[in-house]
C-alpha positions in Angstrom: -33.6 -7.3 29.5 -33.4 -5.9 25.8 -29.9 -6.0 24.3 -27.3 -7.9 22.2 -24.9 -8.5 25.0 -23.5 -7.6 28.1 -22.1 -4.6 26.8 -25.1 -3.6 24.8 -28.1 -4.1 27.1 -30.7 -1.3 26.6 -33.4 -1.7 29.1 -34.2 -4.3 32.2 -36.6 -4.9 34.7 -37.0 -7.2 37.6 -40.7 -8.4 37.3 -41.6 -10.6 40.7 -43.4 -14.0 39.6 -46.7 -14.2 41.1 -49.3 -15.9 39.3 -49.2 -16.5 35.2 -51.4 -14.0 34.0 -50.2 -11.3 36.1 -46.3 -11.8 35.4 -46.8 -12.8 31.8 -48.8 -9.7 31.0 -46.2 -7.7 32.6 -43.8 -9.4 30.8 -45.6 -8.4 27.5 -46.0 -5.0 28.8 -42.4 -4.4 29.6 -41.3 -5.4 26.1 -43.8 -3.4 24.3 -42.8 -0.4 26.2 -39.2 -0.3 25.8 -39.2 -1.6 22.5 -41.1 1.4 21.4 -38.2 3.1 22.7 -35.5 0.6 21.9 -36.7 0.0 18.4 -37.8 -3.3 17.0 -37.5 -6.8 19.0 -35.8 -9.5 16.0 -36.4 -12.3 18.3 -37.1 -13.4 22.3 -35.2 -15.7 24.1 -36.9 -17.3 27.3 -35.1 -19.1 30.3 -37.5 -20.4 32.3 -38.2 -22.7 35.6 -39.3 -25.9 34.7 -40.0 -28.9 34.1 -40.6 -27.6 30.9 -41.7 -29.0 27.4 -38.6 -28.6 25.1 -40.0 -30.9 22.3 -40.1 -28.5 19.3 -43.1 -30.7 17.5 -44.7 -31.2 20.5 -48.2 -29.4 21.1 -47.2 -28.3 24.8 -43.9 -26.7 23.4 -43.0 -23.9 25.4 -45.0 -24.9 28.3 -44.4 -25.3 32.0 -45.4 -28.9 32.5 -45.2 -30.1 36.3 -43.2 -28.0 38.5 -43.3 -27.0 42.4 -44.0 -23.8 41.9 -47.7 -23.4 42.9 -50.5 -22.0 40.2 -48.1 -22.2 37.1 -48.6 -25.9 35.6 -49.2 -26.3 32.5 -48.6 -22.8 31.7 -48.1 -21.7 28.1 -45.2 -19.6 28.6 -43.4 -19.3 24.7 -47.0 -19.5 22.9 -48.1 -16.3 25.1 -45.0 -14.2 24.4 -45.0 -15.4 20.7 -48.6 -14.2 20.2 -48.7 -11.1 22.1 -45.5 -9.8 20.9 -45.3 -10.9 17.2 -41.9 -12.5 17.6 -39.5 -15.2 17.5 -39.2 -16.9 20.7 -36.4 -19.4 21.6 -37.3 -21.6 24.7 -35.1 -23.3 27.2 -34.7 -24.1 31.3 -33.6 -21.2 33.2 -30.5 -23.1 34.1 -29.7 -23.9 30.5 -30.2 -20.4 29.7 -27.4 -19.4 32.4 -24.9 -22.0 30.9 -25.5 -20.7 27.6 -24.5 -17.2 28.9 -21.2 -18.0 30.7 -20.5 -20.1 27.4 -21.1 -17.3 25.2 -19.3 -14.5 26.7 -17.4 -15.4 30.0 -16.2 -19.2 29.3 -16.1 -20.1 25.3 -13.8 -22.9 25.8 -16.4 -24.4 27.9 -18.3 -24.6 24.4 -16.2 -27.1 22.9 -17.0 -31.0 22.7 -14.3 -32.0 25.1 -14.7 -29.0 27.5 -18.2 -28.9 29.3 -19.2 -26.9 32.4 -22.2 -28.0 34.0 -23.9 -24.9 35.6 -26.1 -25.2 38.6 -28.4 -22.5 39.8 -29.3 -22.9 43.3 -32.8 -20.7 44.0 -35.9 -21.1 43.7 -34.9 -24.9 42.6 -31.8 -27.0 42.2 -30.6 -27.8 38.7 -27.8 -28.3 36.3 -26.9 -28.3 32.8 -24.1 -29.4 30.1 -23.0 -27.2 27.4 -21.7 -28.6 24.6 -20.9 -26.8 21.3 -22.5 -23.8 23.0 -25.9 -25.8 23.1 -26.8 -26.9 26.6 -27.8 -30.4 26.7 -29.6 -31.5 29.7 -33.0 -33.6 30.5 -36.2 -31.2 31.0 -35.2 -30.0 34.3 -32.5 -30.3 37.2 -32.1 -33.0 39.7 -35.1 -34.1 42.0 -32.8 -37.4 43.2 -32.5 -38.0 46.2 -28.8 -37.0 47.8 -28.1 -39.8 50.1 -29.1 -41.5 53.3 -30.8 -38.9 55.4 -31.0 -40.9 58.6 -29.2 -38.2 60.9 -31.6 -34.9 59.3 -35.0 -34.8 60.4 -36.1 -32.1 57.7 -38.4 -34.3 55.5 -37.4 -31.5 52.3 -40.3 -29.4 50.5 -40.2 -31.1 46.8 -44.0 -31.7 46.8 -42.7 -34.3 44.3 -39.9 -36.0 46.0 -39.8 -34.7 49.3 -36.1 -34.7 50.2 -34.4 -34.9 46.8 -31.7 -32.0 46.3 -34.2 -29.1 45.4 -36.4 -30.3 48.5 -33.0 -29.8 50.6 -31.2 -27.8 49.2 -33.0 -24.7 47.3 -33.9 -21.3 48.6 -37.0 -22.4 49.5 -35.7 -25.2 51.7 -33.5 -23.3 53.6 -36.6 -20.9 54.1 -38.7 -23.8 55.5 -36.1 -25.4 57.4 -34.7 -22.3 59.1 -37.8 -19.5 59.0 -35.4 -17.2 57.2 -34.6 -16.8 53.4 -30.6 -17.3 52.5 -29.6 -13.7 53.1 -31.2 -13.6 56.5 -28.7 -16.3 57.5 -25.4 -15.1 59.3 -22.2 -16.7 57.4 -21.8 -19.0 61.1 -25.4 -20.0 60.6 -25.4 -24.0 61.1 -27.2 -24.0 57.9 -24.3 -23.3 56.2 -22.3 -26.7 56.5 -25.3 -28.7 55.9 -26.3 -26.4 52.9 -22.4 -27.2 51.5 -22.9 -30.9 51.9 -25.8 -31.9 49.9 -24.5 -29.1 47.3 -21.0 -31.1 47.4 -23.0 -34.0 47.0 -24.1 -32.9 43.5 -21.0 -31.5 42.4 -19.1 -35.0 43.1 -22.0 -36.6 41.0 -21.0 -34.1 38.4 -17.5 -35.0 38.7 -18.2 -38.4 38.3 -20.4 -38.9 35.5 -19.3 -35.8 33.4 -15.6 -35.3 33.9 -16.2 -31.4 33.7 -13.1 -29.0 33.2 -15.3 -26.3 35.6 -18.3 -26.1 37.7 -20.5 -22.9 37.7 -22.8 -22.8 41.0 -25.1 -19.6 40.7 -28.6 -18.8 41.3 -29.8 -17.0 44.9 -28.6 -19.5 47.7 -25.3 -18.8 45.9 -25.2 -15.3 46.3 -24.3 -15.9 49.9 -20.2 -16.3 48.4 -19.1 -17.6 51.8 -20.5 -21.4 50.7 -18.0 -21.8 48.0 -14.9 -22.4 50.3 -17.4 -24.9 52.3 -18.5 -26.8 49.6 -14.9 -26.8 47.7 -13.6 -28.5 51.1 -16.5 -30.8 51.0 -15.9 -32.1 47.5 -12.6 -32.8 48.6 -13.7 -34.8 51.4 -16.2 -36.5 49.9 -14.2 -37.6 46.8 -11.3 -38.8 49.4 -8.6 -39.2 46.8 -10.7 -41.3 44.3 -10.0 -39.0 41.3 -6.2 -37.5 41.4 -7.0 -34.6 39.2 -4.9 -31.4 39.4 -8.2 -29.4 38.8 -9.3 -31.2 42.4 -6.1 -31.5 43.9 -4.1 -28.2 43.3 -6.6 -25.9 41.7 -10.3 -26.6 43.3 -10.6 -22.8 43.8 -10.8 -21.8 39.9 -13.0 -25.3 39.4 -16.1 -24.7 41.5 -16.4 -21.1 40.6 -19.3 -18.2 40.8 -20.8 -17.4 36.9 -18.6 -14.8 35.4 -22.2 -12.6 34.4 -23.2 -12.8 38.0 -26.8 -12.6 38.4 -27.3 -11.5 35.1 -26.0 -15.3 33.3 -29.7 -16.3 32.6 -31.0 -12.7 31.0 -28.0 -12.5 29.3 -28.0 -16.3 28.0 -31.9 -15.7 26.8 -30.1 -12.9 24.9 -27.7 -15.7 23.2 -30.9 -17.8 22.9 -32.4 -15.0 20.5 -29.2 -14.3 18.7 -29.1 -17.9 18.2 -32.8 -18.3 16.8 -32.2 -14.7 14.2 -28.9 -16.8 12.9 -30.3 -19.7 12.5 
């Protein structure tokens, strides 16, 4: 995506994630071609799947480090784009980019010190971010923690590092591995969805109890199945079991656990916000 914000997008394309060489080459070509038409790029923002190295003084800053995605380990993403395109590059996780996009253009109140909105894309992976002062703060990637004692669930999970962590149980690839169909191919009354809602609700309850957020945003490919939201909300209330008496939980949960206001553009528009911050720094 090339532009200045939601109302000023001059070019956009979807490039399949295949090999690092092919994907990054297509990305560079897109920016070269479209910037020749739209004008010189001031900066590029990259929201990348991970884990990634975000330490700017590290020799591997801008790299994907270890990752469940085959072939992408130790890939220099930011450096390749900076060298080939000759512009400054801002680099962060994909979930941080999505959270920043929401904070920048949809929910600016979420960027204040006392108001936080964890954002959790659930698609190829499962991750979380907590924006503060419009700068997301998180670890290098999202939660790969075991969600519960899973004695009743025979599925071993598909995370190559942890097996049955949240990503291994609830991500898009996990749904495909467990049920033999992608999320969009499973009908609304399929038994996949109550189980998916349970695992995601466990993650939400952890966000609620550790961060006390004012709102929780769930996005990503899996969450395009909007019928999941009522299931997750009910499961969150059941899991909390009266432990928290907050009005957001008791009376306003439909406005508390929500989809992204920017839809599936949150990450791309967040990357534009990252580039904007870099230019203004």
